[in-house]
KOLSE-622820 format. One line per 5 residues: number of its first residue (from 1); their letters; for each residue z, y, x of N, C-alpha, C. Coordinates in steps of 0.02 Angstrom, whole numbers, plus 32768, in hexadecimal, padded with zeros to 4 digits. Layout:
<rs>
NUM) a) Z Y X Z Y X Z Y X ~ ...
</rs>
This chain:
<rs>
1) xxxxx) 7CA2 7EED 7A82 7CC9 7ECB 7AC0 7CD0 7F0A 7AF0 ~ 7D0F 7F24 7AFE 7D1A 7F5E 7B27 7D1D 7F49 7B74 ~ 7CE9 7F5C 7B9A 7CF0 7F47 7BE1 7D05 7F8D 7C07 ~ 7D36 7FA7 7BEF 7D4B 7FE8 7C16 7D5E 7FD8 7C5A ~ 7D53 800F 7C85 7D6B 8010 7CCF 7D9A 804A 7CD8
6) xxxxx) 7DB8 8057 7D09 7DE4 8086 7D13 7DD3 80D1 7D0B ~ 7D93 80E2 7D20 7D77 8120 7D1C 7D2E 8120 7CFA ~ 7D0F 80E9 7CF2 7CC2 80E7 7CD2 7CB7 80AE 7CB8 ~ 7C81 80A1 7C8F 7C69 8071 7C69 7C32 8052 7C9A ~ 7C32 800F 7C8C 7BFA 7FE8 7CAA 7BC0 7FFB 7C8D
11) xxxxx) 7B89 7FFE 7CBB 7B3E 8007 7C9F 7B22 7FBD 7C8B ~ 7AEF 7FBF 7C5F 7AD5 7F84 7C4B 7ABF 7F53 7C7E ~ 7AA6 7F6D 7CB9 7A96 7F42 7CF2 7ABF 7F2B 7D26 ~ 7AFF 7F4A 7D1E 7B3A 7F2D 7D4D 7B4E 7EF4 7D37 ~ 7B67 7ECA 7D71 7B84 7E8C 7D63 7BCE 7E91 7D71
16) xxxxx) 7BF4 7E6B 7D52 7C44 7E68 7D50 7C51 7E2B 7D87 ~ 7C5C 7E3A 7DC5 7C6F 7E09 7DF1 7CB4 7DF9 7DF1 ~ 7CC9 7DBE 7DF4 7D0C 7DA6 7E02 7D19 7DA2 7E50 ~ 7D52 7DCA 7E59 7D6C 7DC9 7EA3 7D91 7D82 7EB4 ~ 7D80 7D6B 7EEC 7D9A 7D2B 7F03 7DAF 7D3E 7F4B
21) xxxxx) 7DE3 7D26 7F64 7DF5 7D2B 7FAB 7DFB 7CE4 7FD5 ~ 7DDF 7CE1 800D 7DCF 7CAC 8040 7E15 7CAB 805C ~ 7E46 7CD0 805C 7E80 7CD9 8084 7EAE 7C8F 807B ~ 7ECE 7C7E 80AA 7EFE 7C47 80B3 7F40 7C6A 8091 ~ 7F55 7C4D 8062 7F93 7C6F 8042 7FD3 7C57 8067
26) xxxxx) 7FFD 7C8C 8073 8035 7C7E 8097 8069 7C61 8066 ~ 809F 7C40 807B 80D0 7C2F 8041 80F4 7C6D 802E ~ 8110 7C6A 7FF5 812A 7CA7 7FDD 816D 7CBD 800A ~ 816C 7D03 8012 8190 7D19 804C 81DC 7D1C 8025 ~ 8215 7D14 8048 8252 7D20 802A 826E 7D5E 8047
31) xxxxx) 8278 7D8D 801D 828D 7DD0 802B 82D6 7DD0 8028 ~ 82F3 7DF4 805B 8343 7E00 805A 835A 7E1A 800B ~ 8387 7DFE 7FEB 8398 7E0D 7FAC 83B3 7E59 7FA4 ~ 83C7 7E75 7FE5 83D9 7EBB 7FDF 8399 7EF2 7FDE ~ 8360 7EE2 7FEE 8326 7EFC 7FE4 82FF 7EF8 7FA5
36) xxxxx) 830E 7EC7 7F75 82EB 7EB1 7F3B 82FF 7EEA 7F09 ~ 82D3 7F11 7EE9 82E6 7F41 7EB5 8300 7F24 7E7D ~ 8337 7F3E 7E55 835A 7F24 7E1F 8359 7F56 7DE6 ~ 8358 7F4D 7DA6 835E 7F73 7D69 83A6 7F93 7D7A ~ 83B2 7FC9 7D75 83F0 7FF5 7D73 8407 8010 7DB9
41) xxxxx) 83DD 8000 7DF1 83ED 801F 7E2D 83E4 8062 7E2E ~ 8413 808D 7E4C 8411 80D4 7E49 8403 80F5 7E8D ~ 83E7 8130 7E98 83D7 8153 7ED5 83E2 8199 7EC8 ~ 83EE 81BC 7EFB 8405 81FD 7EFF 83CC 8226 7EF5 ~ 838F 821A 7F0B 834B 823C 7F0A 8312 820F 7EF7
46) xxxxx) 82E1 8226 7EE2 82A0 8200 7ECF 828B 81E7 7F0F ~ 8288 8210 7F45 826D 81F6 7F89 8292 81BA 7F9C ~ 82D3 81B7 7F99 82FE 8182 7FA2 82E8 813D 7F7E ~ 82DC 8143 7F46 82C5 810B 7F19 827F 80FB 7F2D ~ 8247 811F 7F3D 8210 8116 7F4F 8211 80F0 7F98
51) xxxxx) 823A 8111 7FBF 823D 80EC 8003 8259 80A9 7FFA ~ 8289 80A2 7FD9 82AB 805F 7FC6 8273 802B 7FB6 ~ 8255 8040 7F82 8217 800D 7F63 81EA 8002 7FA7 ~ 81D6 8039 7FC7 81A0 802B 7FFB 81BD 7FF5 802E ~ 8201 8000 8046 8220 7FCE 8070 8220 7F87 805D
56) xxxxx) 8227 7F80 8016 8222 7F3E 7FF5 81DA 7F2C 7FFA ~ 81A8 7F4E 7FE6 815D 7F40 7FF3 814F 7F28 8037 ~ 8167 7F4E 8063 815D 7F34 80B0 8179 7EF4 80BD ~ 81B3 7EE6 80A9 81D5 7E9D 80B8 81AF 7E6D 808E ~ 8194 7E7B 8055 8179 7E45 801F 8135 7E3E 8038
61) xxxxx) 8109 7E75 805B 80CA 7E69 806E 8090 7E8F 803D ~ 80AA 7EB7 8017 8076 7EE4 7FF0 807B 7F31 8008 ~ 8051 7F57 7FE0 804E 7F9F 7FEC 805E 7FBA 7FAB ~ 806D 7FF3 7FA5 8081 8018 7F66 8054 805B 7F66 ~ 8054 807A 7F22 8042 80B7 7F0E 805A 80D3 7ED2
66) xxxxx) 8064 811D 7ED0 807F 8132 7E98 804B 8132 7E63 ~ 8058 8118 7E20 8021 810A 7DF2 8028 8150 7DC5 ~ 806B 8164 7DB6 8063 81A1 7D88 80AA 81BF 7D9A ~ 80AE 8200 7D8C 80ED 8227 7D91 80E7 8252 7D52 ~ 811E 8250 7D26 8123 8277 7CEC 8154 82B5 7D00
71) xxxxx) 814A 82F2 7CE6 8162 8330 7CF9 8176 834D 7CB9 ~ 81B1 8379 7CC0 81C5 83A6 7C8A 81C9 83E7 7CA2 ~ 8198 8417 7CA7 8192 8452 7CCA 818D 8440 7D12 ~ 81AE 8457 7D41 81B3 8440 7D86 81CB 840B 7DA0 ~ 81FC 83F1 7D72 8229 83B7 7D8B 8208 837A 7D6C
76) xxxxx) 820D 8341 7DA0 81F4 82FD 7D92 8223 82E3 7D69 ~ 820E 82BD 7D33 8235 829D 7D08 8238 8250 7D20 ~ 81FD 8232 7D26 81FC 81E2 7D3A 81BD 81D9 7D5F ~ 81C4 81A8 7D7F 8188 8194 7DAB 8170 8146 7DA8 ~ 8139 812F 7DA4 8127 80E2 7DA3 8105 80E0 7DEC
81) xxxxx) 811C 80AE 7E13 8110 809A 7E52 80F5 8048 7E49 ~ 80BA 8045 7E5E 808F 7FFF 7E52 807D 7FE2 7EA0 ~ 806B 7FA9 7E93 804A 7F86 7EC5 8003 7FA9 7ED1 ~ 7FE8 7FB2 7F10 7FB2 7FD3 7F17 7F76 7FB1 7EFE ~ 7F85 7F68 7EEF 7F4C 7F4E 7ED0 7F4A 7F44 7E7D
86) xxxxx) 7F73 7F75 7E64 7F6F 7F7E 7E26 7F29 7F99 7E00 ~ 7F28 7F8C 7DC9 7EE4 7FA1 7DAE 7EAE 7F72 7DB5 ~ 7E79 7F79 7D90 7E38 7F4C 7D95 7E00 7F77 7D7B ~ 7DCC 7F6B 7DA2 7D92 7F8E 7D96 7D55 7F62 7DA5 ~ 7D1A 7F77 7D82 7CD8 7F52 7D98 7CB8 7F6D 7DCE
91) xxxxx) 7C90 7F48 7DF0 7C6B 7F5A 7E26 7C23 7F3F 7E1B ~ 7BF2 7F6F 7E40 7BB0 7F65 7E3B 7B9B 7F38 7E80 ~ 7BD6 7F33 7EB0 7BBF 7F08 7EEC 7BDE 7EBF 7EEA ~ 7BB7 7EA1 7EFF 7BD2 7E58 7F02 7C12 7E56 7F38 ~ 7C3C 7E23 7F24 7C7C 7E22 7F51 7C66 7E08 7F9B
96) xxxxx) 7C2E 7DED 7FA2 7C1E 7DC9 7FDF 7C05 7E0D 8006 ~ 7BF3 7E42 7FE7 7BD8 7E7F 8011 7C14 7EB0 8014 ~ 7C49 7EAA 7FF9 7C77 7EE0 7FFA 7CAB 7ECF 8036 ~ 7CBF 7F0C 8053 7CF2 7EFF 808D 7D37 7EEB 8077 ~ 7D4F 7F04 803B 7D8E 7EEF 8020 7D8D 7ED8 7FD9
101) xxxxx) 7D6D 7EA0 7FCB 7D61 7E83 7F8B 7D9F 7E7D 7F67 ~ 7DD8 7E78 7F72 7E11 7E72 7F55 7E48 7EA9 7F3B ~ 7E1F 7EE5 7F3D 7E41 7F26 7F3A 7E67 7F2A 7EF1 ~ 7E46 7F1F 7EC3 7E64 7F24 7E7A 7E70 7EE5 7E5A ~ 7EAF 7ECD 7E56 7EB9 7E89 7E3B 7EDF 7E8F 7E02
106) xxxxx) 7EF4 7EC8 7DEC 7F0E 7ECD 7DA8 7F51 7EAD 7DB4 ~ 7F76 7EC0 7DE7 7FB7 7EAF 7E04 7FE8 7ED6 7DD5 ~ 8022 7EB1 7DBB 8055 7ECA 7D86 8087 7EDC 7DAD ~ 8092 7ED6 7DED 80D7 7EEE 7E11 80D4 7F39 7E12 ~ 8117 7F49 7E01 812C 7F8D 7DF6 816C 7F9C 7DF0
111) xxxxx) 8181 7FE0 7DF7 81C1 7FF5 7DE0 81BB 8039 7DBC ~ 81F0 8045 7D8E 81EA 8081 7D6C 8235 809F 7D75 ~ 8231 80DB 7D86 826E 8104 7DA5 826D 814A 7D81 ~ 82A8 8151 7D53 82B4 8193 7D37 82E8 81B0 7D4A ~ 82F4 81F5 7D3A 8331 821D 7D4C 836F 8211 7D19
116) xxxxx) 83A1 8219 7D2A 83DB 8215 7CFF 83F5 8260 7D07 ~ 83E8 8292 7CD9 83EF 82DB 7CE0 8441 82E8 7CE7 ~ 8464 82C3 7CBF 84AE 82DA 7CBB 84CB 82C7 7CFB ~ 84B5 8295 7D23 84D3 827C 7D65 84B0 828F 7D98 ~ 8468 82A8 7D95 844C 82BD 7DC8 8431 828C 7DF1
121) xxxxx) 8429 8247 7DD9 8410 8214 7E07 83D3 81F9 7DEB ~ 83B1 81C9 7E07 8373 81A9 7DF8 8380 815F 7DF7 ~ 836D 8137 7DBE 837D 80FA 7DB1 8342 80D2 7DA5 ~ 833A 8092 7DB1 8306 8070 7DA6 830D 804D 7D69 ~ 82DD 8059 7D3A 82E9 8041 7CF9 82BD 7FFE 7CEB
126) xxxxx) 828A 7FF4 7D0C 8258 7FB8 7D02 823E 7FA5 7D48 ~ 8243 7F5C 7D41 8228 7F46 7D88 8203 7F09 7D78 ~ 81CD 7F01 7D91 8197 7EC7 7D91 818E 7EAF 7DDD ~ 81AA 7E6C 7DF5 819D 7E60 7E3D 815D 7E32 7E3D ~ 8146 7E0F 7E0E 8116 7DE2 7E0E 80CE 7DFE 7E23
131) xxxxx) 80A7 7DE0 7E4D 8063 7DFA 7E63 802C 7DCB 7E49 ~ 7FEF 7DE2 7E47 7FB8 7DB7 7E30 7F92 7DA6 7E71 ~ 7FAC 7DB5 7EA9 7F87 7DA4 7EEE 7FBE 7D90 7F1C ~ 7FA8 7D75 7F51 7FD7 7D5B 7F87 7FF4 7D95 7FB2 ~ 802F 7D9A 7FC3 8047 7DCF 7FEA 804E 7DB5 802E
136) xxxxx) 804E 7DD7 8061 8048 7DC4 80AB 807E 7DE9 80D4 ~ 80B6 7DDD 80D2 80E8 7E03 80FB 80DC 7E08 813F ~ 80B5 7DD9 8161 80AA 7DDC 81A7 8075 7E10 81B4 ~ 8048 7E1D 8180 8016 7E52 8193 801E 7E90 8176 ~ 8063 7E9C 8157 8073 7EDD 812E 806C 7F18 8158
141) xxxxx) 8075 7F17 8198 806B 7F51 81C9 8021 7F65 81C6 ~ 7FF0 7F3D 81B3 7FAE 7F4B 81B7 7F95 7F79 816F ~ 7FC1 7F72 813B 7FB7 7F9C 810A 7FBF 7FDE 810F ~ 7F96 8005 80EB 7F8C 804C 80FC 7FD2 806E 80F3 ~ 7FF3 805F 80C1 8032 8079 80B2 806C 8070 80E2
146) xxxxx) 805D 8039 8107 80A0 802B 813C 807C 8037 8182 ~ 8049 8057 8186 8036 805D 81D2 805B 809B 81EE ~ 8067 8094 8229 808B 80C0 8250 806B 80CE 8294 ~ 8072 8104 82AE 8054 8117 82F1 8099 811D 8325 ~ 8094 8101 8351 80C8 810D 8383 80D1 8151 83A1
151) xxxxx) 8109 816D 83B8 810A 81AF 83D2 80DB 81C7 840B ~ 80D4 8194 8435 80A4 81A3 8467 8063 81AF 8457 ~ 8048 818A 8420 7FFF 8193 8411 7FFD 81CE 83E2 ~ 8031 81E5 83BD 8033 821E 839A 8031 8252 83C8 ~ 8057 8254 83FD 805A 828D 8431 800E 8293 8451
156) xxxxx) 7FF0 825C 8460 7FB6 8259 8482 7F80 8280 8450 ~ 7F82 826C 8414 7F4C 8286 83DA 7F5D 82D2 83DA ~ 7F95 82E9 83D6 7FB0 832F 83CE 7FA0 834F 8409 ~ 7FA3 8339 8451 7F8A 835F 8484 7F3A 835C 8484 ~ 7F1A 832C 8478 7EDA 832B 8478 7EB5 8359 844F
161) xxxxx) 7EE2 8361 8412 7EBF 8393 83DD 7ED0 83CF 83EE ~ 7F06 83E4 8412 7F0D 8426 842D 7ED8 843A 8468 ~ 7EC6 8404 848B 7E98 840F 84BA 7E52 8408 84A7 ~ 7E44 8408 846D 7E02 8409 844E 7DE2 83CA 8459 ~ 7DFC 8394 8469 7DDA 8357 8474 7DCE 8334 8430
166) xxxxx) 7D96 8319 8427 7D80 8306 83DC 7DA4 82C2 83C9 ~ 7DB4 82B5 838A 7DCF 8274 837A 7DB0 8233 8394 ~ 7D65 8235 8391 7D48 81FA 83AD 7D5A 81F0 83F8 ~ 7D60 8218 841C 7D6F 8215 8473 7DB4 8204 8469 ~ 7DDA 821B 8444 7E32 8205 8441 7E2C 81BA 8433
171) xxxxx) 7E0C 81A4 83FF 7E06 8161 83ED 7DE3 8131 8425 ~ 7DB4 8147 843D 7D93 8128 847C 7DCC 811F 84B4 ~ 7DF0 814E 84C3 7E22 8143 84F9 7E55 810D 84E5 ~ 7E68 810F 84A5 7E9B 80CE 848F 7E7E 8096 8495 ~ 7E3B 808D 848B 7E19 8051 848F 7E13 8041 84D7
176) xxxxx) 7E05 8073 84FE 7E00 805A 854B 7E40 8047 8569 ~ 7E81 806A 854D 7EBF 8051 856B 7ECE 800D 8554 ~ 7EC1 7FFD 8518 7EC8 7FB7 84FA 7EA7 7F83 851D ~ 7E5F 7F9C 8530 7E35 7F6A 8556 7E49 7F5D 8595 ~ 7E65 7F8F 85BA 7E87 7F81 85FD 7EC1 7F5B 8600
181) xxxxx) 7EE9 7F66 85CC 7F23 7F36 85C7 7F12 7EEF 85B7 ~ 7EE5 7EE7 8592 7ECE 7E9C 8583 7EB4 7E84 85C1 ~ 7E8F 7EAB 85EB 7E6D 7E8C 8627 7EA6 7E82 8657 ~ 7ED3 7EAB 8666 7F06 7EA9 868E 7F3B 7E62 8677 ~ 7F3D 7E5C 863C 7F63 7E26 8621 7F40 7DDC 8628
186) xxxx) 7EFD 7DE5 8625 7ED3 7DA7 862D 7ED3 7D90 8679 ~ 7EDA 7DC8 86A4 7ED7 7DBC 86EF 7F13 7D9D 86FD ~ 7F4F 7DAB 86E2 7F88 7D87 86F0 7F9B 7D48 86DA ~ 7F70 7D30 86AF 7F7B 7CEB 868C 7F69 7CB4 86C2
</rs>
């Protein structure tokens, strides 16, 4: 019986834990039909295709990653973009002790994009939209791939970096500002 993992084999003393989630499931999200990827959709660049799938992922409530990219010389021939929870691995740590116990859930959601040399375009040739885990559109901004810093925060970070202020001090300043905002908000209630 083969118990292979993504990069290594289980040692005899390791336990294969099944991952469970205590999250309350949201109802399945309804994504605008224009955002849903379909076989045959074409894009002028690979970046446009990737951005399109990331926008769909954000609307649907999951995160993506590039699984593999095939090249011929220096040119990219095709690319597989999957749900970030694609893959499955064995863990030495109990799920109750892990901070993110549902990371690898063998999710099948993916798109396969390849180039049409004669046209100079990119086409989606395979699409799997089903997930093996709940997707949460209301929390999509919290997923790593969808996080964005506002311009004011970026500017503050850059200015502090140029002034030689350590990142921990910059973070503490953001926490202090947020705390003052909450105190003032509660005082006005």
